N, C-alpha and C positions, 0 to 999 in steps of 0.2 A: 532670678535665685541658685543662693547660694546652695555646692554641697556638701554633702553634709560630710566635716569635718577636713573641711575649704575655709581658712583663715588668709584676709587679706591681708597686702604687705601693710606696714602705715608709715612708710619712709614716704613722704609730701611729694620731694622733687628725689628724693634717693641721697649714695652715702657717697663718695671718691675721695681717693689716696692718694697721692701721689712724695716716691721718695727723692730729696734734691742730695746729690751728691753736693756735699760746700769748701770737697778741695779736700779730703780728709777727713771731720765728720761728716753723717747722710743725715739728713730732718726728712723724718716721714713731718704731711701737712692734711689733712686731713679738711672735708668742705660738708656741713653734712644741713637739712632742712625735715623736723622735723614732724609730723600731723598734724594742723592745729587744730583739726576733731576729737582728738584721743592723743593729746599730749605727756598723757599718768598713765594709768594703770595697768593701760591695757596697749595698746600700739606700743603707747615713747617709751615699756616698762622692759618688750621685747624693741627698738631701735638699739636701746640703749643699749641694750647684747650686743648689739650687734657690732654698732659706736668703739664698744670695749675690747672686739676683737678685731678684728680691722686699726687697731691701731696699737693694743697692748700684743700683736700676735708675737712680733719680732726683739730685741736687745735696741735697737732704731729709736732714736725718742722722738719724741712725737707733738703735734701741734693740731688740734682741729678747733676750725670754730667753724656758728652756725648759726637760726634762724631754729630755737629749740622752741619754744611753741611754749614754754610755759618760763613761769623765774629759775634762777638758782637757789642753791641751798648750803651757801655757804653763810656764818654769819662773823660777827663785830664784838670784839668789847667795848661794852660802854664806860664810861667816866668811872661812873661809879661800881663796876665792879658785872655787870649784868651783861645778858647777851640779848643781844638781837639781830634781828637774820638783815644779813649788808642789801636784797633787794625788799620793799618795804609788799604786804598786802597795798594792790592797787586798786582790790575793786571794796575795801572795808572801808562802808559809808556813798557808797559811790550809787545815781541809780542800777536796779542792774537792766543790764538785757540779755537773748535769750544769746549771745554767744559765750557771754560769760562764762554759762555752764559748762564747758567745754575745756572750760582753764581751772573748776572750781572739784572741790572732791566732796567726799560723804557728806563732812563738817560745811561744806561753803568756804571752805580758806582755797589758796592755790595748793592747785596741786605742783606738789614742788619732788614729786618720788621719781622723773625721771634723775632731779642734779642728783635727789642724795643718792643715785646705786650709783652712777658714776661719780660723786666724789666722797662718796665715802670705802665698799666694796672694791672699785676698781681708781681709789685714789691720783682720779683726776681736779685737779690745780686750777682752779679760776685765774684766770691772769692780768685780772685785775681787780685783784685782790692780793697776788704776789707784785705788782707795781703799787700796792697801796695807795689807789684808785680812787675820788672819789665817783659815789653815783650819778650815774646818768643814765638817765631813758635810753632806750635804743629805736621807739617807737609808741605809737599817742597819741602821737599831732597830725597825721597823714586826717584829710577832711573828710573822710569813706571813714577810717576805724573807730570802731564803737568802743573801741577799749582804752582804760586812765591810762596818762606815759610808763610804762616797761622797761623793766630791762630782762627782752626775752636771746639776745643777741649774744654772744659772749667768744670769744674762746680759751679752748681749755688747756695746759700743760698735763703731758704724760707722767705714769708717777713719776718715773727720774729724771725727767729734762730738768734744769737746773738752771735754780729761781735766777744768778744768778747772769740768767744771757737773759734772762727779759730786764730791757733794758727800758720801753716807755708804755705807751698804751696811752690812748686815746680814742674815744666817739667824732668823724666826721659829723659836728650835724648842719640844721639845716640850710644855717646863712649860703654854702656847700653847693648841699645837694642838693637846695629845693623841696621843688615835689614831686622831680620822679623816680622816685622812692619812695618806702610807707614803711622804709627803717634805714635806718642812722647806720654809714656803713664802720666799723670797730677796726680798729689801729693794733694791730700787738704789735715792738720792735725790740728784734735780736739781735746779742754781739754774737757771733760766728765761734768768733775767735773764745768761746766761754766753750760753743760744745762740744771741743775736743779734750781739755780739763782733766 
């Protein structure tokens, strides 16, 4: 039985940050995993606030990667001038399964509220978009995963991290990692010489 007024923490595996001295510039790197059972306006919204505070608490440039357990909110411009989500709705037209409900909002659409909080008020930027990388799913191929292929693992750059420092981006696929994990690792390459510029 929960105590009145007590609210459990939502961080699924926690948030950790470390500051690296690169011989001049310093870089804060974070790693996080949010809850798969309340990744949206509940725990996820509060958890996004903790990530924002940890990564933006000083002037140190930062990158934070993690299993956000929800889709991103970044959009792309189409050739005709329209706008669409970089991360497509992976639940549209898919047979419903109970675990899908944790990922959807009250309208049955993917709950992107954590990404909206990070990418909006906090001005975090999706490294895949900085690198102009093609959309690549990071999960959904593992035999026990009942979700469609989706990109819930992302690297974010803080608001003052220079775009020019992101020199490469990619997802390590099944041909390398096999079935040793249910998420494909996401790699961002950084030119540290740009960080001190």
